[in-house]
C-alpha positions as CSV (number, residue, x, y, z in Angstrom):
1,M,0.0,0.0,0.0
2,A,1.2,3.5,-0.7
3,D,2.5,5.7,2.0
4,L,-0.3,8.3,2.2
5,Q,1.7,10.8,4.2
6,A,4.3,10.8,1.5
7,N,1.8,11.1,-1.3
8,E,1.7,14.7,-2.5
9,A,-1.8,14.4,-4.0
10,F,-3.2,13.0,-0.8
11,V,-1.4,15.6,1.4
12,G,-2.5,18.4,-0.9
13,A,-6.1,17.2,-1.0
14,M,-6.2,17.0,2.8
15,Q,-4.7,20.4,3.3
16,N,-7.2,21.9,0.8
17,F,-9.9,20.2,2.8
18,G,-8.5,21.7,6.0
19,A,-7.5,18.4,7.7
20,D,-4.3,17.3,9.2
21,P,-2.7,14.8,6.7
22,V,-1.4,12.5,9.5
23,T,-4.8,12.2,11.1
24,A,-6.5,11.9,7.7
25,S,-4.2,9.1,6.6
26,S,-4.9,7.3,9.8
27,I,-8.6,7.6,9.4
28,T,-8.4,6.6,5.7
29,V,-6.4,3.4,6.5
30,K,-8.8,2.5,9.4
31,L,-11.9,3.0,7.1
32,S,-10.2,0.9,4.4
33,Y,-9.7,-2.0,6.8
34,A,-13.3,-1.6,8.1
35,I,-14.7,-1.7,4.6
36,L,-12.5,-4.7,3.8
37,F,-13.7,-6.5,6.9
38,S,-17.3,-5.7,6.1
39,I,-17.0,-7.0,2.5
40,V,-15.5,-10.3,3.8
41,L,-18.2,-10.6,6.5
42,V,-21.0,-10.0,4.1
43,T,-19.5,-12.5,1.6
44,L,-19.2,-15.2,4.3
45,I,-22.8,-14.6,5.4
46,W,-24.0,-14.8,1.8
47,L,-22.0,-18.0,1.1
48,T,-23.3,-19.7,4.2
49,Q,-26.9,-18.7,3.3
50,R,-26.4,-20.1,-0.2
51,A,-25.0,-23.4,1.3
52,L,-27.8,-23.6,3.8
53,N,-30.4,-23.2,1.0
54,S,-28.7,-25.6,-1.5
55,P,-29.6,-29.2,-1.9
56,W,-26.6,-30.1,0.3
57,G,-27.9,-27.8,3.1
58,R,-31.3,-29.3,2.9
59,M,-29.8,-32.8,3.2
60,I,-27.7,-31.8,6.2
61,R,-30.9,-30.4,7.9
62,A,-32.8,-33.6,7.1
63,I,-30.0,-35.7,8.7
64,R,-30.0,-33.4,11.7
65,D,-33.8,-33.6,12.1
66,N,-34.0,-37.4,11.5
67,G,-34.0,-39.4,14.8
68,R,-32.8,-42.6,13.2
69,G,-29.3,-41.2,13.1
70,F,-29.0,-41.7,16.8
71,S,-29.7,-45.5,16.7
72,S,-26.1,-46.3,17.4
73,S,-26.1,-44.0,20.4
74,A,-26.1,-45.5,23.9
75,R,-28.9,-43.1,25.0
76,P,-32.4,-43.3,23.5
77,F,-33.1,-40.6,21.0
78,A,-36.3,-39.5,22.9
79,D,-34.2,-38.7,25.9
80,L,-32.0,-36.4,23.8
81,R,-35.0,-34.6,22.2
82,A,-36.7,-34.0,25.6
83,R,-33.9,-31.7,26.8
């Protein structure tokens, strides 16, 4: 990433705007990271929703909701559901 405090265009723009270039560069970098984090978070949420609504996700929910999957368990399935 470019050094904003050494970039003449950025320093000039911030001085014209009436802001301290050091503070403005700090805010710019923090906002950039916040935007990047938000994009990654939204992408992960979108991908998980697509996986949940896909045929694979429906199959996983069906396996989870089906009681016969616990037949090999030492405890009866009805006891696990009652809790």
